[in-house]
VOBA-1610 file (N, C-alpha, C; in pm, whole numbers, padded with zeros to 5 digits, always signed):
BEGIN
Met+03511+00553+04649Met+03397+00638+04609Met+03291+00626+04694Asp+03171+00732+04705Asp+03126+00735+04778Asp+02995+00639+04754Lys+02963+00562+04855Lys+02869+00469+04831Lys+02720+00522+04751Lys+02672+00610+04770Lys+02564+00692+04746Lys+02586+00670+04544Ile+02678+00704+04536Ile+02718+00739+04376Ile+02737+00560+04319Leu+02796+00502+04361Leu+02780+00379+04330Leu+02638+00289+04340Tyr+02577+00338+04391Tyr+02464+00274+04397Tyr+02349+00331+04293Ile+02384+00492+04265Ile+02322+00576+04144Ile+02383+00499+03992Ile+02484+00463+04001Ile+02568+00403+03905Ile+02490+00264+03888Ala+02452+00194+03933Ala+02439+00091+03941Ala+02307+00042+03861Ala+02213+00128+03943Ala+02100+00159+03948Ala+02032+00201+03735Leu+02140+00294+03726Leu+02125+00357+03588Leu+02170+00181+03497Ala+02307+00160+03549Ala+02287+00021+03470Ala+02201-00093+03405Ile+02153-00111+03571Ile+02028-00185+03543Ile+01901-00120+03460Leu+01898-00004+03455Leu+01790+00068+03379Leu+01828+00067+03205Ile+01933+00070+03193Ile+01974+00100+03098Ile+01964-00104+02999Thr+02032-00187+03108Thr+02021-00304+03060Thr+01829-00314+03041Val+01785-00322+03104Val+01630-00326+03080Val+01604-00302+03013Thr+01600-00152+02971Thr+01549-00069+02872Thr+01578-00112+02715Ala+01693-00180+02714Ala+01798-00265+02582Ala+01693-00394+02590Val+01681-00463+02706Val+01576-00583+02657Val+01442-00566+02631Val+01389-00467+02678Val+01268-00441+02656Val+01254-00376+02462Val+01365-00314+02444Val+01377-00240+02307Val+01363-00369+02208Val+01479-00470+02243Val+01512-00584+02167Val+01403-00626+02168Gln+01298-00693+02265Gln+01179-00770+02252Gln+01092-00709+02135Lys+01090-00588+02167Lys+00990-00489+02109Lys+01041-00502+01899Ile+01170-00507+01908Ile+01232-00514+01757Ile+01172-00646+01699Ser+01166-00776+01805Ser+01180-00903+01764Ser+01026-00916+01731Thr+00933-00843+01802Thr+00810-00879+01750Thr+00817-00806+01638Ile+00792-00676+01584Ile+00821-00621+01442Ile+00880-00739+01381Thr+01003-00734+01379Thr+01067-00812+01239Thr+01039-00937+01256Asn+00999-01050+01337Asn+00968-01189+01344Asn+01142-01233+01361His+01221-01155+01418His+01402-01220+01459His+01402-01232+01604Thr+01478-01335+01593Thr+01492-01375+01738Thr+01582-01297+01804Pro+01550-01270+01950Pro+01640-01142+01988Pro+01791-01183+01976Gln+01838-01333+02000Gln+01973-01298+01933Gln+02008-01238+01793Glu+01921-01269+01730Glu+01981-01241+01556Glu+01937-01077+01573Ile+01853-01036+01640Ile+01867-00894+01635Ile+02013-00766+01755Ile+02041-00877+01863Ile+02163-00832+01835Ile+02286-00842+01800Val+02296-00938+01703Val+02393-01005+01600Val+02377-00838+01508His+02253-00804+01442His+02221-00732+01337His+02307-00566+01437Leu+02239-00527+01570Leu+02287-00416+01591Leu+02449-00435+01585Asn+02482-00500+01615Asn+02649-00467+01608Asn+02751-00487+01488Asn+02637-00525+01400Asn+02669-00534+01243Asn+02678-00407+01218Glu+02589-00329+01270Glu+02559-00191+01209Glu+02681-00128+01256His+02777-00153+01343His+02885-00077+01395His+02984-00147+01378Arg+02999-00244+01292Arg+03131-00308+01263Arg+03137-00378+01140Val+03285-00377+01118Val+03305-00455+01021Val+03283-00606+01024Phe+03211-00688+00984Phe+03181-00847+01028Phe+03193-00904+00861Asn+03168-01032+00911Asn+03200-01139+00819Asn+03076-01193+00813Pro+02994-01126+00672Pro+02841-01226+00662Pro+02873-01385+00622Pro+02787-01441+00713Pro+02755-01618+00734Pro+02718-01665+00563Val+02787-01737+00529Val+02737-01807+00438Val+02627-01918+00455Pro+02523-01895+00351Pro+02381-01957+00453Pro+02393-02145+00450Gln+02358-02178+00516Gln+02372-02364+00521Gln+02358-02399+00406Thr+02212-02383+00333Thr+02191-02386+00186Thr+02124-02291+00120Ile+02092-02291-00004Ile+02056-02204-00081Ile+02069-02271-00236Asp+01951-02206-00312Asp+01953-02281-00437Asp+01924-02165-00533Phe+01956-02212-00681Phe+01876-02135-00785Phe+01772-02158-00846Cys+01679-02096-00869Cys+01575-02176-00936Cys+01508-02334-00876Gly+01557-02311-00766Gly+01546-02476-00753Gly+01618-02556-00758Glu+01754-02517-00777Glu+01863-02613-00793Glu+01971-02580-00725Lys+01980-02691-00616Lys+02070-02644-00510Lys+02212-02636-00512Val+02281-02559-00452Val+02394-02489-00469Val+02471-02569-00377Pro+02593-02658-00420Pro+02655-02758-00352Pro+02797-02679-00249Leu+02718-02628-00197Leu+02829-02570-00093Leu+02895-02615+00019Asn+02902-02739-00024Asn+02994-02818+00070Asn+03134-02861+00037Asp+03129-02827-00100Asp+03235-02829-00237Asp+03308-02696-00142Phe+03461-02657-00138Phe+03525-02561-00040Phe+03502-02491-00117Asp+03522-02478-00298Asp+03581-02355-00389Asp+03455-02337-00436Val+03324-02369-00378Val+03176-02338-00424Val+03160-02247-00324Asn+03178-02260-00173Asn+03140-02207-00047Asn+03275-02088-00049Glu+03364-02081-00067Glu+03443-01966-00080Glu+03429-01843-00182Arg+03382-01913-00293Arg+03288-01879-00384Arg+03199-01766-00371Met+03114-01817-00354Met+02987-01766-00229Met+03020-01644-00137Glu+03092-01674-00038Glu+03152-01571+00046Glu+03225-01466+00005Arg+03290-01511-00138Arg+03295-01395-00163Arg+03241-01264-00211Glu+03147-01322-00306Glu+03045-01224-00330Glu+02925-01191-00232Leu+02918-01226-00146Leu+02865-01200-00001Leu+02932-01144+00066Leu+03054-01073+00090Leu+03139-01012+00088Leu+03128-00870+00011Val+03187-00880-00088Val+03130-00770-00186Val+03053-00679-00164Asn+02901-00767-00143Asn+02778-00678-00195Asn+02744-00623-00066Val+02789-00746+00076Val+02727-00649+00167Val+02823-00521+00195His+02956-00529+00192His+03013-00388+00219His+03074-00300+00144Trp+03014-00338-00024Trp+03014-00239-00095Trp+02870-00171-00089Ser+02825-00146+00041Ser+02678-00098+00033Ser+02591+00019-00012Ser+02647+00093-00053Ser+02616+00207-00125Ser+02545+00179-00235Ala+02653+00034-00277Ala+02577-00067-00447Ala+02471-00086-00394Thr+02465-00164-00314Thr+02351-00252-00277Thr+02198-00189-00246Ile+02281-00086-00137Ile+02157+00005-00114Ile+02059+00062-00236Leu+02095+00124-00360Leu+02084+00156-00419Leu+02004+00053-00509Tyr+02046-00075-00520Tyr+02012-00188-00578Tyr+01868-00234-00537Leu+01885-00236-00378Leu+01709-00246-00298Leu+01587-00142-00308Lys+01687-00034-00378Lys+01577+00099-00350Lys+01520+00088-00546Arg+01597+00031-00607Arg+01561+00037-00766Arg+01461-00056-00759Ala+01501-00175-00710Ala+01428-00274-00711Ala+01258-00237-00667Asn+01243-00194-00605Asn+01088-00199-00540Asn+01041-00114-00695Arg+01107-00053-00733Arg+01051+00007-00875Arg+01057-00059-00971Trp+01102-00175-01024Trp+01126-00208-01144Trp+01095-00344-01120Phe+01133-00436-01000Phe+01095-00577-01036Phe+00929-00576-01047Pro+00881-00523-00993Pro+00702-00519-01054Pro+00661-00484-01175Val+00753-00440-01249Val+00749-00441-01395Val+00821-00629-01447Ile+00934-00620-01374Ile+01014-00772-01461Ile+00932-00921-01400Glu+00867-00906-01299Glu+00805-01017-01229Glu+00727-01053-01304Pro+00624-00996-01371Pro+00513-01037-01424Pro+00579-01118-01574Ile+00614-01036-01614Ile+00694-01086-01761Ile+00771-01244-01752Leu+00862-01239-01596Leu+00919-01378-01624Leu+00836-01514-01617Lys+00734-01436-01544Lys+00651-01533-01458Lys+00524-01616-01594Asn+00482-01518-01713Asn+00465-01526-01838Asn+00486-01631-01918Asn+00639-01607-01907Asn+00698-01678-02025Asn+00802-01791-01934Gly+00752-01827-01815Gly+00774-01928-01754Gly+00907-01941-01695Ile+00969-01806-01681Ile+01098-01829-01628Ile+01118-01838-01491Pro+01176-01883-01428Pro+01176-01868-01261Pro+01197-01674-01209Asn+01155-01695-01104Asn+01171-01603-01068Asn+01313-01521-00991Asp+01389-01639-00960Asp+01543-01586-00929Asp+01566-01484-01040Phe+01535-01493-01184Phe+01617-01432-01297Phe+01606-01314-01274Lys+01495-01221-01191Lys+01492-01061-01200Lys+01629-01056-01107Tyr+01695-01129-01042Tyr+01851-01092-01008Tyr+01948-01081-01104Leu+01926-01162-01182Leu+02041-01099-01267Leu+02026-00955-01353Ala+01910-00909-01391Ala+01922-00780-01425Ala+01957-00696-01297Val+01959-00705-01207Val+02054-00671-01084Val+02191-00657-01118Ile+02236-00768-01118Ile+02378-00767-01125Ile+02431-00792-01297Glu+02368-00766-01370Glu+02421-00717-01460Glu+02411-00552-01520Ser+02312-00512-01476Ser+02298-00332-01497Ser+02270-00261-01396Gly+02249-00346-01217Gly+02203-00220-01112Gly+02061-00181-01139Leu+02004-00201-01228Leu+01867-00184-01254Leu+01827-00042-01324Thr+01961+00029-01382Thr+01973+00126-01467Thr+01992+00093-01619Asn+02025+00169-01715Asn+02038+00173-01875Asn+02177+00176-01850Val+02256+00089-01832Val+02376+00143-01861Val+02427+00087-01980Val+02566+00140-02080Val+02603+00051-02150Val+02754+00033-02126Ser+02771-00123-02151Ser+02925-00150-02118Ser+03015-00129-02236Pro+03159-00129-02225Pro+03256-00132-02319Pro+03214-00140-02411Ala+03155-00323-02389Ala+03187-00408-02555Ala+03048-00370-02634Gly+02955-00251-02584Gly+02825-00255-02653Gly+02716-00316-02630Ala+02716-00347-02470Ala+02608-00425-02471Ala+02529-00302-02378Ala+02415-00302-02411Ala+02308-00185-02315Ala+02190-00209-02262Gly+02102-00148-02164Gly+01983-00139-02142Gly+02033-00246-01961Phe+01864-00309-01943Phe+01885-00323-01776Phe+01970-00468-01781Trp+01942-00544-01914Trp+01978-00681-01963Trp+02083-00692-02003Gln+02142-00553-02028Gln+02289-00625-02099Gln+02330-00657-02251Leu+02216-00653-02307Leu+02176-00680-02441Leu+02277-00652-02601Met+02367-00739-02639Met+02458-00646-02758Met+02323-00654-02851Pro+02366-00536-02931Pro+02304-00516-03048Pro+02223-00639-03165Gln+02355-00737-03203Gln+02304-00842-03273Gln+02194-00946-03211Val+02223-00931-03091Val+02172-01085-02980Val+02027-01003-02984Ala+01988-00854-02949Ala+01907-00796-02920Ala+01768-00812-03076Arg+01850-00756-03182Arg+01792-00806-03282Arg+01768-00974-03318Asn+01823-01088-03288Asn+01766-01231-03307Asn+01644-01204-03251Tyr+01622-01150-03103Tyr+01546-01167-03039Tyr+01400-01036-03032Gly+01437-00975-03191Gly+01303-00918-03213Gly+01321-00746-03154Leu+01423-00713-03120Leu+01391-00595-03114Leu+01443-00471-03214Glu+01442-00388-03195Glu+01480-00280-03266Glu+01591-00218-03224Val+01699-00206-03342Val+01809-00152-03258Val+01875-00042-03362Ser+01881+00069-03376Ser+01934+00178-03439Ser+01947+00283-03381Asp+02025+00413-03417Asp+02064+00540-03325Asp+01910+00594-03315Lys+01799+00604-03394Lys+01723+00663-03326Lys+01614+00609-03219Val+01594+00473-03209Val+01523+00392-03146Val+01581+00252-03129Asp+01614+00238-02981Asp+01702+00080-02932Asp+01616+00048-02827Glu+01542-00059-02889Glu+01455-00104-02762Glu+01518-00220-02639Arg+01653-00197-02683Arg+01718-00243-02558Arg+01732-00174-02438Tyr+01684-00020-02439Tyr+01628+00073-02290Tyr+01495+00058-02290Asn+01411-00057-02389Asn+01292-00057-02309Asn+01252-00165-02256Leu+01199-00161-02082Leu+01245-00263-01995Leu+01113-00360-02040Glu+01026-00349-02057Glu+00964-00449-02122Glu+00979-00515-02191Lys+01012-00490-02305Lys+01082-00513-02462Lys+01214-00601-02466Ala+01257-00497-02356Ala+01429-00583-02337Ala+01413-00739-02228Thr+01313-00724-02122Thr+01301-00846-02097Thr+01217-00948-02150Gln+01106-00901-02260Gln+01086-01006-02297Gln+01181-01092-02418Ala+01294-01014-02465Ala+01427-01082-02553Ala+01496-01151-02415Ala+01509-01130-02352Ala+01575-01194-02227Ala+01494-01346-02197Cys+01392-01358-02194Cys+01285-01434-02143Cys+01318-01541-02292Lys+01314-01500-02387Lys+01374-01562-02521Lys+01515-01647-02521Tyr+01597-01597-02503Tyr+01707-01639-02471Tyr+01721-01728-02385Leu+01666-01689-02252Leu+01668-01816-02113Leu+01603-01916-02162Lys+01531-01916-02217Lys+01390-02049-02275Lys+01487-02114-02348Glu+01570-02077-02450Glu+01644-02156-02549Glu+01750-02216-02467Ala+01823-02128-02402Ala+01933-02192-02339Ala+01901-02311-02217Tyr+01735-02292-02163Tyr+01726-02415-02087Tyr+01686-02520-02130Ser+01615-02485-02284Ser+01595-02636-02372Ser+01741-02692-02410Lys+01849-02597-02393Lys+01985-02676-02433Lys+02040-02759-02344Tyr+02054-02679-02203Tyr+02092-02769-02112Tyr+02064-02815-01997Arg+01857-02805-02004Arg+01790-02880-01935Arg+01826-02818-01759Asn+01901-02668-01761Asn+01952-02645-01567Asn+01964-02523-01638Trp+01871-02441-01493Trp+01875-02296-01534Trp+01997-02252-01481Thr+02081-02316-01409Thr+02169-02278-01366Thr+02285-02236-01478Met+02316-02327-01571Met+02384-02309-01648Met+02297-02209-01769Ala+02212-02228-01760Ala+02142-02087-01875Ala+02176-01947-01815Ala+02161-01939-01688Ala+02222-01831-01627Ala+02406-01778-01652Ala+02456-01900-01662Ala+02597-01886-01692Ala+02631-01870-01841Ser+02569-01916-01919Ser+02518-01925-02026Ser+02516-01731-02097Tyr+02429-01702-02028Tyr+02390-01524-02044Tyr+02535-01498-02036Asn+02633-01486-01921Asn+02701-01440-01962Asn+02840-01435-02072Phe+02829-01595-02038Phe+02949-01666-02185Phe+02932-01692-02308Gly+02800-01715-02340Gly+02747-01747-02423Gly+02707-01867-02448Met+02610-01919-02538Met+02628-02041-02541Met+02739-02118-02591Asn+02797-02069-02697Asn+02884-02147-02787Asn+03003-02180-02666Gly+03019-02032-02587Gly+03136-02035-02490Gly+03125-02163-02399Ile+02988-02199-02343Ile+02940-02287-02246Ile+02965-02413-02317Asp+02961-02443-02405Asp+02962-02596-02542Asp+03096-02582-02541Lys+03182-02517-02537Lys+03353-02550-02568Lys+03369-02591-02461Gln+03337-02559-02357Gln+03405-02549-02202Gln+03337-02677-02197Ile+03224-02755-02203Ile+03154-02834-02153Ile+03233-03000-02228Gly+03303-02963-02389Gly+03334-03045-02456Gly+03463-03063-02435Arg+03553-02972-02349Arg+03675-02969-02295Arg+03685-03068-02202Gln+03609-02998-02068Gln+03631-03033-01951Gln+03518-03160-01937Lys+03459-03212-02012Lys+03339-03349-01987Lys+03284-03300-01877Ser+03219-03199-01863Ser+03129-03178-01728Ser+02994-03095-01777Arg+02892-03133-01745Arg+02805-03035-01762Arg+02739-02945-01642Ser+02826-02930-01513Ser+02770-02876-01409Ser+02859-02762-01403Tyr+02782-02620-01363Tyr+02835-02492-01381Tyr+02925-02542-01274Tyr+02930-02568-01145Tyr+02979-02526-01053Tyr+03139-02634-01030Asn+03154-02747-01149Asn+03232-02827-01174Asn+03343-02787-01296Leu+03263-02653-01312Leu+03387-02591-01483Leu+03491-02500-01484Phe+03581-02475-01478Phe+03666-02384-01470Phe+03671-02315-01578Leu+03596-02200-01572Leu+03549-02082-01653Leu+03617-01979-01631Val+03611-01854-01728Val+03689-01721-01676Val+03647-01666-01582Glu+03736-01604-01491Glu+03716-01446-01387Glu+03551-01481-01399Glu+03488-01379-01493Glu+03384-01295-01481Glu+03284-01361-01481Thr+03302-01512-01626Thr+03174-01624-01577Thr+03187-01673-01424Asn+03274-01758-01414Asn+03317-01809-01282Asn+03235-01749-01184Arg+03245-01597-01184Arg+03155-01551-01077Arg+03036-01481-01082Phe+02981-01511-01166Phe+02854-01453-01239Phe+02775-01520-01197Val+02694-01604-01143Val+02599-01697-01093Val+02618-01702-00929Phe+02694-01684-00883Phe+02776-01605-00710Phe+02704-01485-00714Arg+02765-01416-00774Arg+02718-01298-00739Arg+02571-01256-00769Leu+02500-01345-00850Leu+02336-01380-00880Leu+02299-01408-00748Leu+02355-01526-00699Leu+02310-01582-00583Leu+02343-01477-00422Ala+02439-01415-00435Ala+02450-01321-00290Ala+02340-01200-00316Ile+02313-01172-00438Ile+02203-01067-00417Ile+02052-01129-00388Lys+02039-01248-00436Lys+01922-01296-00430Lys+01934-01304-00235Glu+02036-01393-00223Glu+02098-01412-00050Glu+02016-01235+00023Ile+02090-01146-00018Ile+02051-01028+00077Ile+01914-00967+00031Phe+01854-00988-00101Phe+01777-00937-00100Phe+01632-01013-00013Thr+01670-01180-00025Thr+01598-01218+00050Thr+01571-01159+00203Asp+01629-01115+00246Asp+01636-01099+00422Asp+01720-00992+00427Pro+01759-00846+00337Pro+01802-00756+00416Pro+01878-00711+00516Trp+01775-00738+00607Trp+01739-00722+00745Trp+01912-00748+00850Lys+01946-00900+00761Lys+02011-01015+00797Lys+02122-00956+00793Tyr+02157-00880+00653Tyr+02306-00824+00651Tyr+02336-00715+00638Gly+02239-00696+00728Gly+02257-00488+00806Gly+02220-00393+00747Phe+02098-00438+00611Phe+02023-00336+00548Phe+01909-00316+00568Thr+01901-00167+00653Thr+01771-00138+00717Thr+01670-00069+00687Leu+01610-00054+00542Leu+01546+00027+00480Leu+01412+00015+00503Asn+01373+00081+00514Asn+01213+00127+00577Asn+01118+00145+00436Glu+01012+00116+00407Glu+00923+00147+00299Glu+00945+00274+00236Glu+00968+00361+00290Glu+00972+00530+00212Glu+01132+00587+00163Asp+01197+00484+00236Asp+01307+00476+00194Asp+01328+00420+00013Leu+01228+00328-00046Leu+01220+00298-00133Leu+01209+00338-00270Tyr+01209+00328-00371Tyr+01168+00428-00493Tyr+01091+00340-00543Lys+00937+00461-00550Lys+00790+00410-00585Lys+00752+00359-00756Pro+00660+00248-00748Pro+00688+00249-00869Pro+00580+00376-00920Ile+00596+00461-01070Ile+00534+00538-01106Ile+00453+00507-01234Lys+00303+00522-01169Lys+00233+00470-01245Lys+00206+00575-01392Thr+00225+00507-01531Thr+00221+00582-01650Thr+00094+00536-01737Asn+00030+00583-01861Asn-00002+00576-01953Asn+00056+00556-02091Lys+00036+00417-02157Lys+00088+00423-02318Lys+00061+00509-02416Val+00071+00608-02481Val+00026+00712-02639Val+00103+00624-02727Ala+00014+00601-02810Ala+00014+00511-02895Ala+00050+00562-03038Val+00147+00559-03086Val+00193+00669-03257Val+00232+00629-03333Lys+00152+00634-03442Lys+00179+00565-03588Lys+00256+00652-03665Lys+00292+00765-03654Lys+00366+00848-03732Lys+00477+00866-03703Glu+00556+00954-03803Glu+00644+01047-03772Glu+00626+01157-03678Leu+00756+01160-03576Leu+00777+01280-03439Leu+00925+01339-03514Lys+00836+01497-03516Lys+00978+01569-03595Lys+01016+01607-03494Asp+00973+01632-03356Asp+01008+01701-03248Asp+00937+01682-03123Leu+01061+01592-03060Leu+00992+01503-02909Leu+00962+01624-02831Ala+01059+01704-02776Ala+01011+01828-02731Ala+00874+01870-02750Leu+00822+01907-02842Leu+00706+01955-02892Leu+00603+01851-02855Phe+00629+01736-02844Phe+00521+01617-02826Phe+00506+01585-02698Ala+00603+01624-02606Ala+00636+01623-02499Ala+00510+01756-02429Met+00569+01879-02476Met+00429+01946-02441Met+00334+01914-02440Glu+00301+01890-02568Glu+00133+01822-02603Glu+00084+01749-02500Glu+00153+01647-02456Glu+00145+01550-02353Glu+00095+01571-02256Gly+00186+01728-02195Gly+00172+01783-02049Gly+00300+01706-01985Ile+00398+01709-02058Ile+00532+01714-01958Ile+00660+01782-02045Asn+00746+01759-01991Asn+00865+01799-02070Asn+00984+01699-02148Tyr+01072+01745-02219Tyr+01135+01662-02279Tyr+01198+01590-02173Lys+01268+01615-02088Lys+01364+01541-02001Lys+01261+01420-01912Ile+01136+01446-01898Ile+01057+01352-01829Ile+01045+01294-01952Leu+00989+01303-02080Leu+00969+01215-02168Leu+01125+01119-02176Lys+01212+01139-02198Lys+01310+01067-02208Lys+01337+00982-02092Ile+01307+01041-02014Ile+01355+00910-01838Ile+01259+00820-01860Phe+01149+00860-01920Phe+01075+00684-01897Phe+01018+00692-02031Asn+01115+00730-02118Asn+01128+00632-02274Asn+01300+00623-02322Pro+01363+00571-02244Pro+01501+00610-02287Pro+01530+00494-02430Trp+01441+00434-02500Trp+01477+00385-02596Trp+01433+00503-02704Leu+01361+00611-02693Leu+01425+00683-02810Leu+01526+00709-02750Arg+01635+00775-02863Arg+01785+00811-02888Arg+01815+00936-02922Asp+01731+00980-02966Asp+01712+01109-03047Asp+01602+01198-03006Asn+01623+01356-03096Asn+01514+01444-03024Asn+01396+01362-03141Ile+01390+01322-03219Ile+01305+01271-03352Ile+01269+01133-03321Leu+01157+01081-03396Leu+01063+00948-03377Leu+01090+00935-03532Pro+01147+00907-03627Pro+01133+00893-03767Pro+01025+00735-03768Asn+00956+00735-03872Asn+00822+00613-03854Asn+00806+00598-04041Pro+00889+00546-04118Pro+00882+00544-04249Pro+00774+00405-04239Gly+00721+00315-04172Gly+00683+00201-04189Gly+00577+00171-04124Arg+00504+00288-04063Arg+00419+00334-03947Arg+00424+00256-03900Lys+00545+00225-03812Lys+00504+00095-03718Lys+00441+00200-03577Thr+00381+00090-03481Thr+00286+00160-03382Thr+00399+00126-03273Tyr+00420+00280-03216Tyr+00517+00246-03093Tyr+00453+00302-03003Tyr+00470+00308-02837Tyr+00403+00343-02737Tyr+00510+00384-02647Ile+00475+00505-02680Ile+00499+00616-02553Ile+00458+00609-02405Glu+00558+00599-02321Glu+00480+00632-02229Glu+00502+00766-02142Ile+00348+00796-02094Ile+00320+00897-01985Ile+00317+00927-01865Pro+00365+00966-01744Pro+00326+00938-01615Pro+00159+01011-01618Glu+00093+00923-01542Glu+00011+00949-01523Glu-00032+01094-01440Asp-00132+01180-01445Asp-00148+01275-01377Asp-00160+01259-01185Gly-00059+01328-01172Gly-00022+01333-00999Gly+00086+01265-00960Glu+00099+01204-01060Glu+00225+01083-01045Glu+00340+01145-01004Ile+00387+01272-01080Ile+00522+01347-01062Ile+00482+01451-01071Glu+00585+01570-01049Glu+00522+01700-01011Glu+00636+01747-01153Ile+00572+01871-01223Ile+00623+01883-01329Ile+00672+02033-01327Leu+00816+02073-01275Leu+00844+02208-01260Leu+00797+02307-01377Ser+00793+02408-01297Ser+00750+02533-01449Ser+00872+02604-01450Glu+00859+02679-01572Glu+00943+02730-01627Glu+01005+02885-01520
//
């Protein structure tokens, strides 16, 4: 090969290398990650990789015993699932930007550790889903459990779909579970298995540690799913998720309209409030029909987006 061509190729290689170094250094300055972490991250974007289990992790300040081989492997499984089921995890990250600002202050006001916001992620993906067993809403509350903690549940009004009220109900349950077990990890496990189920296994297995109990598959994975989501959310970039601020779903400001009477036509009510029926239902999913009966003259608060927050399409 002509020496001149070899010199050109060598010069181009040096230029590319120098440019890459400059780019990595620039990213390092912006993200506060080391150049080595950036190189690993860039490689991870283009290949299937095995996400590392963190050396230490805790739930609500309670240390996870990762030196136990079984605990370590269960943690690794959930990291693998959530990192490589990336479409779902990306949606969780997007939705969290809208809904965590609602959930976090309620947890704080009730004395519930902030880590429990991730419980709503693993329960519902931060959407108002319904399970085959009939659990509903972000916090996946069963009808009778919801009623026990003060929520109205009927075919017309179902407050399991009211995020603020459902979060309050979940807090009441978690406080009760913590007072029983004096351990937030066990409280989280009981949210999935029920306190009666956990009590039965404590008696059978003679252990009060979640990590030492042999439980059904779903509960066996439950806390580790929560921990994996916490780990990814704590540093999404480390696990290959490069969402920018504009990619996230923004919170939408609303005003609460107090209603103390029966509403016989929610579509008409929506029009009177300057929105349409679809928007009314999106922001008030707890309204389960097109009417709001109110024989007891209870005060309901209906959320209406503030002016300028969303665009209402004209007919």
